[in-house]
N, C-alpha and C positions, 0 to 999 in steps of 0.2 A: 504494500500500500504506500509506504513512505517513499519508495524508490521513484515512482512516477511523479510524486509531488516534488521531489528534489529536482527532477528534470525540469519541471515547470519553473521552480524557483531559480534554477541556474539560468534558464533562458531569460527570465524576467530581470535578473540582477546583473547581467553581464555588461550592460552599457549604461552605467549610471554616471550622469554628468557630475563632476566634482570641482569644476572651475569656479563655481559660485555656490552659495548656500541660500536656500529659501529664507525669506525674512523672519519667519517665526522660529527658525531652528534654535536660536539661542534663548528664546522666550519659554520654551517647553521644559518642564521638570521631567527629564527622561528617566529619573529614578522611581517614578510612580509605578505602581503595579499594573495599572491599566491607563492608557491614554487614548482619548478620542479626538480626532481632528476632523472638523467639519468645514465645508466651504463649497463654493460653486465649482462646477465642472471646469477643469482646465487651469485652476489657479496654482497647482503644484503640490498637492497633498501627497501623491504617489512619489514624486521626486524627493520630497522632504523625508519620507520614511525610508526610502532606499538610500539616501545619503547617510542617514543615521546608521542603517545596516552596514554600509560600506566602511564607515569610520570606526564603528564599535564592535563589529562582529566579522564580517566578510567571509563567513563560512557557514554552510548549512548545518553543521553539527551543533552549533550553538544557537542559531537563529534561523527561522524558516519564514520566508515571505510567501504569502498566499493571497490570491485574488479570489474573494468569495463568490464572484460571479462565474468562476470556472466550473465547468460541468463535473469534473472529477471531485472538486471540493464539495459541490452541492450533493453529489451522490454519496460521498463518504461521511459527510457531516463534520463540522468544525470541532465538536466535542470529541468525537472518535479520533480525529486526526491529532488533536491536542493530547489526548490521553496516550496514544501510541508514541507520539513524538517526545513527550516528556519522559516516558519510560526508557527511551533510547538515550536519554541524557540531554535533550534539547533544553535550552534555557529561556528562549523567547520566541514568540510568534508575532509576526507583523501581518495583520489581516486588513487587506484593502477591499474596498467595495462591500463592506459588511452590510450596508443598508439594503443590498439586493439579495441577501440571504434570509430565507424565512425563519422566524423564531430566533433571530440572532441574539437578542437580549437574554433569553432564557439559557441558551447554550453558553454564552459568555459568563453568565452568573454561575453556572455549574462548573465551568473550567476553573 
């Protein structure tokens, strides 16, 4: 299960622009257990979280990026993915497009 998600993660995180930082980058308390970033389409939310990933993790063993509108994520469920990933030693999940995932708030609460 995780192998396919790692493939998706790798393709999504391979070309992260690092020449600039999104303006909110230094405003966020990245030590919080859960962070939610909201904003209009195209303002740079995905770039922001991928820049954080690149700077602080840059490997799928510690941090996994997932877009919750991906069919594989939808079929497996974020709770099941998180449970399996953390059993394997993962430390953080970056969940993009969570608003497109049904019952996202319940699954996040249970994670």
